[in-house]
TISE-908229 format. One record per residue (C-alpha): x, y negated, z; residue in one letter. Coordinates in nm, 2 decimals, padded with zeros to 4 digits. Example, Ala and Ser with C-alpha at 12.3 -4.5 7.8 and 13.67 -1.06 7.14 Angstrom:
BEGIN
+--------+--------+--------+------+
:     px :     py :     pz : zase :
+--------+--------+--------+------+
:  01.23 :  00.45 :  00.78 :    A :
:  01.37 :  00.11 :  00.71 :    S :
+--------+--------+--------+------+
END
This chain:
BEGIN
+--------+--------+--------+------+
:     px :     py :     pz : zase :
+--------+--------+--------+------+
:  00.40 : -00.20 : -00.70 :    X :
:  00.29 : -00.53 : -00.55 :    X :
:  00.29 : -00.58 : -00.17 :    X :
: -00.09 : -00.63 : -00.18 :    X :
: -00.13 : -00.27 : -00.26 :    X :
:  00.08 : -00.14 :  00.03 :    X :
: -00.20 : -00.12 :  00.29 :    X :
: -00.40 :  00.11 :  00.07 :    X :
: -00.09 :  00.31 : -00.01 :    X :
: -00.01 :  00.36 :  00.35 :    X :
: -00.36 :  00.46 :  00.42 :    X :
: -00.34 :  00.75 :  00.18 :    X :
: -00.23 :  01.10 :  00.29 :    X :
:  00.15 :  01.14 :  00.26 :    X :
:  00.29 :  01.38 : -00.01 :    X :
:  00.25 :  01.75 :  00.05 :    X :
:  00.46 :  01.89 :  00.32 :    X :
:  00.46 :  01.59 :  00.55 :    X :
:  00.24 :  01.54 :  00.85 :    X :
:  00.00 :  01.25 :  00.87 :    X :
:  00.17 :  00.93 :  01.00 :    X :
:  00.13 :  00.90 :  01.37 :    X :
: -00.01 :  00.55 :  01.36 :    X :
: -00.18 :  00.33 :  01.10 :    X :
: -00.40 :  00.03 :  01.13 :    X :
: -00.62 :  00.17 :  00.86 :    X :
: -00.75 :  00.46 :  01.06 :    X :
: -00.97 :  00.26 :  01.29 :    X :
: -01.25 :  00.06 :  01.14 :    X :
: -01.35 : -00.26 :  01.32 :    X :
: -01.70 : -00.34 :  01.42 :    X :
: -01.64 : -00.72 :  01.44 :    X :
: -01.43 : -00.93 :  01.21 :    X :
: -01.36 : -01.23 :  01.43 :    X :
: -01.20 : -01.04 :  01.72 :    X :
: -00.98 : -00.84 :  01.48 :    X :
: -00.85 : -01.16 :  01.31 :    X :
: -00.79 : -01.31 :  01.65 :    X :
: -00.60 : -01.01 :  01.78 :    X :
: -00.39 : -00.98 :  01.46 :    X :
: -00.30 : -01.35 :  01.47 :    X :
: -00.20 : -01.32 :  01.83 :    X :
:  00.02 : -01.01 :  01.78 :    X :
:  00.17 : -01.16 :  01.46 :    X :
:  00.32 : -01.44 :  01.67 :    X :
:  00.52 : -01.19 :  01.88 :    X :
:  00.89 : -01.10 :  01.81 :    X :
:  00.96 : -00.74 :  01.72 :    X :
:  01.07 : -00.63 :  02.07 :    X :
:  00.77 : -00.80 :  02.23 :    X :
:  00.54 : -00.64 :  01.98 :    X :
:  00.69 : -00.30 :  02.04 :    X :
:  00.66 : -00.33 :  02.42 :    X :
:  00.29 : -00.43 :  02.37 :    X :
:  00.25 : -00.14 :  02.12 :    X :
:  00.39 :  00.12 :  02.37 :    X :
:  00.18 :  00.00 :  02.66 :    X :
: -00.15 :  00.03 :  02.47 :    X :
: -00.37 :  00.35 :  02.46 :    X :
: -00.31 :  00.56 :  02.15 :    X :
: -00.67 :  00.52 :  02.04 :    X :
: -00.66 :  00.14 :  02.09 :    X :
: -00.74 : -00.07 :  01.78 :    X :
: -00.50 : -00.33 :  01.91 :    X :
: -00.22 : -00.07 :  01.90 :    X :
: -00.31 :  00.02 :  01.54 :    X :
: -00.30 : -00.35 :  01.45 :    X :
:  00.04 : -00.39 :  01.62 :    X :
:  00.17 : -00.09 :  01.43 :    X :
:  00.05 : -00.23 :  01.09 :    X :
:  00.22 : -00.56 :  01.16 :    X :
:  00.55 : -00.38 :  01.23 :    X :
:  00.51 : -00.17 :  00.92 :    X :
:  00.46 : -00.48 :  00.71 :    X :
:  00.76 : -00.64 :  00.86 :    X :
:  00.98 : -00.34 :  00.78 :    X :
:  00.84 : -00.28 :  00.43 :    X :
:  01.16 : -00.43 :  00.29 :    X :
:  01.37 : -00.18 :  00.48 :    X :
:  01.17 :  00.11 :  00.34 :    X :
:  01.20 : -00.03 : -00.01 :    X :
:  01.58 : -00.06 :  00.04 :    X :
:  01.61 :  00.30 :  00.13 :    X :
:  01.39 :  00.41 : -00.16 :    X :
:  01.56 :  00.19 : -00.41 :    X :
:  01.87 :  00.41 : -00.43 :    X :
:  01.66 :  00.70 : -00.55 :    X :
:  01.46 :  00.50 : -00.81 :    X :
:  01.62 :  00.68 : -01.10 :    X :
:  01.49 :  01.02 : -00.98 :    X :
:  01.19 :  01.20 : -01.13 :    X :
:  01.00 :  01.14 : -00.81 :    X :
:  00.74 :  00.86 : -00.83 :    X :
:  00.84 :  00.55 : -00.63 :    X :
:  00.49 :  00.55 : -00.47 :    X :
:  00.55 :  00.90 : -00.33 :    X :
:  00.89 :  00.80 : -00.19 :    X :
:  00.74 :  00.49 : -00.03 :    X :
:  00.49 :  00.72 :  00.14 :    X :
:  00.77 :  00.94 :  00.27 :    X :
:  00.97 :  00.64 :  00.38 :    X :
:  00.67 :  00.50 :  00.57 :    X :
:  00.64 :  00.83 :  00.76 :    X :
:  01.00 :  00.79 :  00.87 :    X :
:  00.93 :  00.43 :  00.97 :    X :
:  00.62 :  00.52 :  01.17 :    X :
:  00.82 :  00.79 :  01.36 :    X :
:  01.08 :  00.53 :  01.44 :    X :
:  00.82 :  00.28 :  01.56 :    X :
:  00.67 :  00.55 :  01.79 :    X :
:  01.01 :  00.67 :  01.93 :    X :
:  01.22 :  00.35 :  01.96 :    X :
:  01.25 :  00.20 :  02.30 :    X :
:  01.32 : -00.18 :  02.28 :    X :
:  01.47 : -00.18 :  02.63 :    X :
:  01.78 : -00.03 :  02.48 :    X :
:  01.83 : -00.36 :  02.30 :    X :
:  01.99 : -00.25 :  01.97 :    X :
:  01.70 : -00.35 :  01.74 :    X :
:  01.44 : -00.15 :  01.56 :    X :
:  01.61 : -00.19 :  01.22 :    X :
:  01.92 :  00.00 :  01.33 :    X :
:  01.71 :  00.28 :  01.47 :    X :
:  01.46 :  00.29 :  01.18 :    X :
:  01.71 :  00.30 :  00.89 :    X :
:  01.84 :  00.65 :  00.95 :    X :
:  01.49 :  00.77 :  01.03 :    X :
:  01.36 :  00.65 :  00.70 :    X :
:  01.66 :  00.78 :  00.50 :    X :
:  01.65 :  01.11 :  00.68 :    X :
:  01.28 :  01.15 :  00.59 :    X :
:  01.35 :  01.08 :  00.23 :    X :
:  01.64 :  01.32 :  00.22 :    X :
:  01.43 :  01.60 :  00.37 :    X :
:  01.17 :  01.54 :  00.11 :    X :
:  01.42 :  01.58 : -00.17 :    X :
:  01.56 :  01.90 :  00.00 :    X :
:  01.21 :  02.05 :  00.02 :    X :
:  01.04 :  01.92 : -00.29 :    X :
:  01.30 :  01.90 : -00.57 :    X :
:  01.22 :  02.27 : -00.66 :    X :
:  00.97 :  02.33 : -00.94 :    X :
:  00.86 :  02.66 : -00.77 :    X :
:  00.87 :  02.77 : -00.41 :    X :
:  01.22 :  02.88 : -00.32 :    X :
:  01.33 :  02.97 :  00.03 :    X :
:  01.56 :  02.72 :  00.20 :    X :
:  01.83 :  02.98 :  00.24 :    X :
:  01.83 :  03.04 : -00.14 :    X :
:  01.84 :  02.66 : -00.21 :    X :
:  02.15 :  02.63 :  00.01 :    X :
:  02.31 :  02.94 : -00.13 :    X :
:  02.26 :  02.81 : -00.48 :    X :
:  02.47 :  02.50 : -00.40 :    X :
:  02.74 :  02.71 : -00.25 :    X :
:  02.73 :  02.95 : -00.55 :    X :
:  02.79 :  02.66 : -00.79 :    X :
:  03.09 :  02.54 : -00.59 :    X :
:  03.23 :  02.89 : -00.56 :    X :
:  03.18 :  02.96 : -00.93 :    X :
:  03.38 :  02.64 : -01.02 :    X :
:  03.66 :  02.73 : -00.77 :    X :
:  03.69 :  03.09 : -00.89 :    X :
:  03.68 :  03.00 : -01.25 :    X :
:  03.97 :  02.76 : -01.19 :    X :
:  04.16 :  03.03 : -01.00 :    X :
:  04.09 :  03.33 : -01.22 :    X :
:  04.08 :  03.15 : -01.55 :    X :
:  03.75 :  03.31 : -01.64 :    X :
:  03.39 :  03.32 : -01.51 :    X :
:  03.37 :  03.53 : -01.19 :    X :
:  03.16 :  03.84 : -01.18 :    X :
:  02.86 :  03.87 : -00.95 :    X :
:  03.07 :  04.10 : -00.72 :    X :
:  03.35 :  03.84 : -00.69 :    X :
:  03.09 :  03.56 : -00.62 :    X :
:  02.91 :  03.77 : -00.35 :    X :
:  03.25 :  03.85 : -00.19 :    X :
:  03.35 :  03.48 : -00.19 :    X :
:  03.02 :  03.37 : -00.05 :    X :
:  02.99 :  03.65 :  00.20 :    X :
:  02.64 :  03.74 :  00.09 :    X :
:  02.46 :  04.05 : -00.04 :    X :
:  02.40 :  04.11 : -00.42 :    X :
:  02.03 :  04.06 : -00.35 :    X :
:  02.08 :  03.72 : -00.20 :    X :
:  02.31 :  03.62 : -00.49 :    X :
:  02.04 :  03.73 : -00.73 :    X :
:  01.78 :  03.52 : -00.55 :    X :
:  02.01 :  03.22 : -00.57 :    X :
:  02.06 :  03.27 : -00.94 :    X :
:  01.68 :  03.29 : -00.99 :    X :
:  01.65 :  02.97 : -00.80 :    X :
:  01.91 :  02.82 : -01.04 :    X :
:  01.69 :  02.92 : -01.34 :    X :
:  01.37 :  02.76 : -01.20 :    X :
:  01.54 :  02.46 : -01.06 :    X :
:  01.47 :  02.14 : -01.25 :    X :
:  01.69 :  02.07 : -01.54 :    X :
:  01.77 :  01.74 : -01.37 :    X :
:  02.14 :  01.77 : -01.30 :    X :
:  02.26 :  01.79 : -00.94 :    X :
:  02.54 :  01.55 : -01.05 :    X :
:  02.31 :  01.30 : -01.21 :    X :
:  02.28 :  00.97 : -01.03 :    X :
:  01.95 :  00.90 : -00.86 :    X :
:  01.97 :  00.53 : -00.94 :    X :
:  02.15 :  00.28 : -01.17 :    X :
:  02.35 :  00.12 : -00.88 :    X :
:  02.73 :  00.11 : -00.88 :    X :
:  02.74 :  00.37 : -00.61 :    X :
:  02.42 :  00.58 : -00.66 :    X :
:  02.32 :  00.88 : -00.46 :    X :
:  02.33 :  01.21 : -00.64 :    X :
:  02.07 :  01.49 : -00.60 :    X :
:  02.34 :  01.71 : -00.46 :    X :
:  02.39 :  01.45 : -00.18 :    X :
:  02.04 :  01.51 : -00.05 :    X :
:  01.99 :  01.88 : -00.11 :    X :
:  02.27 :  02.05 :  00.07 :    X :
:  02.37 :  01.87 :  00.39 :    X :
:  02.18 :  01.78 :  00.70 :    X :
:  02.16 :  01.40 :  00.76 :    X :
:  02.41 :  01.35 :  01.04 :    X :
:  02.26 :  01.01 :  01.14 :    X :
:  01.91 :  01.16 :  01.15 :    X :
:  02.02 :  01.47 :  01.35 :    X :
:  02.19 :  01.25 :  01.61 :    X :
:  01.93 :  00.97 :  01.63 :    X :
:  01.84 :  00.97 :  01.99 :    X :
:  01.48 :  01.01 :  02.09 :    X :
:  01.48 :  00.70 :  02.32 :    X :
:  01.17 :  00.81 :  02.52 :    X :
:  01.32 :  01.15 :  02.60 :    X :
:  01.67 :  01.03 :  02.67 :    X :
:  01.56 :  00.74 :  02.90 :    X :
:  01.49 :  00.99 :  03.18 :    X :
:  01.86 :  01.08 :  03.20 :    X :
:  02.02 :  00.76 :  03.06 :    X :
:  02.13 :  00.63 :  03.39 :    X :
:  02.31 :  00.95 :  03.47 :    X :
:  02.58 :  00.84 :  03.21 :    X :
:  02.87 :  00.61 :  03.30 :    X :
:  02.82 :  00.26 :  03.17 :    X :
:  03.10 :  00.30 :  02.91 :    X :
:  02.94 :  00.60 :  02.76 :    X :
:  02.61 :  00.43 :  02.74 :    X :
:  02.78 :  00.14 :  02.55 :    X :
:  02.95 :  00.38 :  02.32 :    X :
:  02.62 :  00.56 :  02.23 :    X :
:  02.44 :  00.24 :  02.16 :    X :
:  02.73 :  00.10 :  01.95 :    X :
:  02.76 :  00.43 :  01.75 :    X :
:  02.40 :  00.52 :  01.68 :    X :
:  02.22 :  00.19 :  01.70 :    X :
:  02.49 : -00.06 :  01.61 :    X :
:  02.61 :  00.17 :  01.33 :    X :
:  02.98 :  00.12 :  01.43 :    X :
:  03.24 :  00.38 :  01.34 :    X :
:  03.44 :  00.55 :  01.62 :    X :
:  03.74 :  00.34 :  01.52 :    X :
:  03.54 :  00.02 :  01.54 :    X :
:  03.41 :  00.12 :  01.88 :    X :
:  03.77 :  00.20 :  02.00 :    X :
:  03.89 : -00.14 :  01.88 :    X :
:  03.62 : -00.32 :  02.08 :    X :
:  03.68 : -00.12 :  02.40 :    X :
:  04.06 : -00.10 :  02.37 :    X :
:  04.08 :  00.28 :  02.34 :    X :
:  04.18 :  00.52 :  02.07 :    X :
:  03.93 :  00.67 :  01.82 :    X :
:  04.02 :  01.01 :  01.96 :    X :
:  03.92 :  00.90 :  02.31 :    X :
:  03.59 :  00.76 :  02.17 :    X :
:  03.52 :  01.09 :  02.00 :    X :
:  03.58 :  01.28 :  02.33 :    X :
:  03.35 :  01.04 :  02.52 :    X :
:  03.08 :  01.07 :  02.26 :    X :
:  03.10 :  01.45 :  02.27 :    X :
:  03.08 :  01.45 :  02.65 :    X :
:  02.78 :  01.21 :  02.66 :    X :
:  02.58 :  01.39 :  02.40 :    X :
:  02.66 :  01.72 :  02.56 :    X :
:  02.54 :  01.60 :  02.89 :    X :
:  02.21 :  01.46 :  02.75 :    X :
:  02.16 :  01.78 :  02.54 :    X :
:  02.20 :  02.00 :  02.85 :    X :
:  01.97 :  01.79 :  03.06 :    X :
:  01.70 :  01.78 :  02.80 :    X :
:  01.73 :  02.16 :  02.75 :    X :
:  01.70 :  02.20 :  03.13 :    X :
:  01.38 :  01.98 :  03.12 :    X :
:  01.17 :  02.11 :  02.82 :    X :
:  00.89 :  01.86 :  02.90 :    X :
:  01.13 :  01.57 :  02.81 :    X :
:  01.16 :  01.70 :  02.46 :    X :
:  00.80 :  01.63 :  02.38 :    X :
:  00.81 :  01.32 :  02.15 :    X :
:  00.56 :  01.05 :  02.15 :    X :
:  00.51 :  01.09 :  01.77 :    X :
+--------+--------+--------+------+
END
């Protein structure tokens, strides 16, 4: 799909199950062409962080805010395409996945605080990937199947393989239910889900890359990066309560995409020590946010 078609694509409603993107430049019609072109030209000259600061300072119903958002979306189109590309071999239309990816990008634009200085790209990548993964978890079923049954199906397949290897035969339903710790009724629902699930194999690659993602990669597990991506606006209230070293560790881990071992090497401490400091910092922020429910309201 050519880039010239992207504005109209982003203006469409996202695939079923996703809320409308929080910002698009297409939602506000201009009454005068000249001022719009002037505003767009001015904003286009700004660096990402300057544009984000301007974006966050503007009223939500401001046309200038919508234009700023559209410029950012255009700049990060390549990032969205990169995230979508690993799933290009899936039955899902690329256009739909692009729409889902843009939803994740728009959430990142609304939540990212440039004052943290790690860059929008580092923050947006897990947001976009997480949105696509949730889409696959929710939409790869040909009929409506409860999330619990979807997850139990994946566990059932693993248990069936393990028991078959151990017993030298196909396990009975009773043996499977005991292994899974579920009721016969839940096991039956999982088996029914298996029957209606797309014939597309869970082990089939979702692209033709050397290291393609598999459908099982996006159906069963939560996206750890997405779950831990810090809502910058909410956290900023309590950020200064953390020691400077813990602030640096959080930034390097979640927005610099460094491993705990890499962080330890930079700070001259062990990976285990980094893990303890991360746990302590995240625990403090979580408890403070839970103590202040109003801080949990996101700007998206």
